[in-house]
C-alpha positions, 0 to 999 in steps of 0.5 A: 363503226360508231356514229358521231353526231356533229355539234358546233357548240360542243366537242363530242368524243367518239370511239378510237376509230373516230377523231374530233377536232376544231377547225380554224373557224371554231366549228367542230369537225368529226372525222370518222376514218381508219386513224389519225392520218385521215383526221389530219388530212381533213383538218389540213384541207379545212385550214387550206379552205379557210386561208383561201377564203380569207385571201378572197375576202381581202381581195373583195375588200381591196376592190371595194376600196378601189371603187371609191378611189376619190377618198384615196385620191383626196388623201394622196393629193393632200399629202403631195400638196403638203410636201410641195408646201414644205420642200418645194415652196419652203413655206414651213415645217410640216410635222410628219403627224400631219402627213400621216393624218392626211393619208389616214383620212383618205383611207378612212373615207374610202373604207367608210364609203365601201362599208356604207355601200355594202351595208346598204346592200345588206339593209336593202336585202333585209327590208325585202325579206321583211316585206316578203314575210309580211306579204306571206302572212297577209296572204295566209290571213286572207286564206284563213278568213275565207276558210272560216266564212266557208264553214260559217255559211254552211253551218259547219262550224263557227265561233271560238271552236272554228277559230281554234281550228284555223291555227291563227297563231301562225300569223305571228301578230296580235294585230293581224289576228284581230284584223282577220277576226274582224273581217270574219265578223263583217263578212260572215254575219256571225260573231267569231267570239260568240260574245266573249270577245271582251275577255281577250281585249287585254290578251296577246292573241298569238299566245292565246291561240298558241296555248289553245293549239299546244294543249289541243283545247276544245271550246265545245267541251273543255271550257270557254274563252274566258277560261283560256284568257285567264290561263294566258294572263297568268302566264304573262300573255298580255296584249302588246302595247300599241305604239303611237306617234 
């Protein structure tokens, strides 16, 4: 029996003993079995799960609307007041369009409040993830600083060659890399750039160290910081502009 590789972006045909279908969500189902009957059963189960999920989502939406009963109640109260004004007090003829707008306004406010609440949860979760990632990168930078200082103090390694070994591109930020290198300079008493720091003032250090890592560049025998900086500039690796308020 042949192997089938499931890809969401494309439908891949297999042998006669395998069948490929699209499920209702648009992703690819590759079914390997004895024949079309097995494939049909899998597709039916996928459709059933999709319908169940849709009703579950609808139920969650209705519960969210109910939590914001104020908007629904406002529309209903306004509609009743207009009906009393027209049919009980006989004060005027109110078009049905106005009544529809009153009901729609209540539904809109409830829907908006429900969306705003869920949007706040998603935004808060994204902010938390962003803060966690920033903390992780700062912790990684601190470890790299300590590792460089350890090498420099025992004369094991220092300068650009040591910087290349650290994998500074993993910090994902030009500013954070420069901050880490500055701390290395202050605490180790050695210049990590060996006097060549002016060559990278206008270079994105993330791209600089990524290029160094990808080609396994050795500053002891392959060239200088200036050589690498020139290559990175040619590839468009200019330093990101600093945002100012």
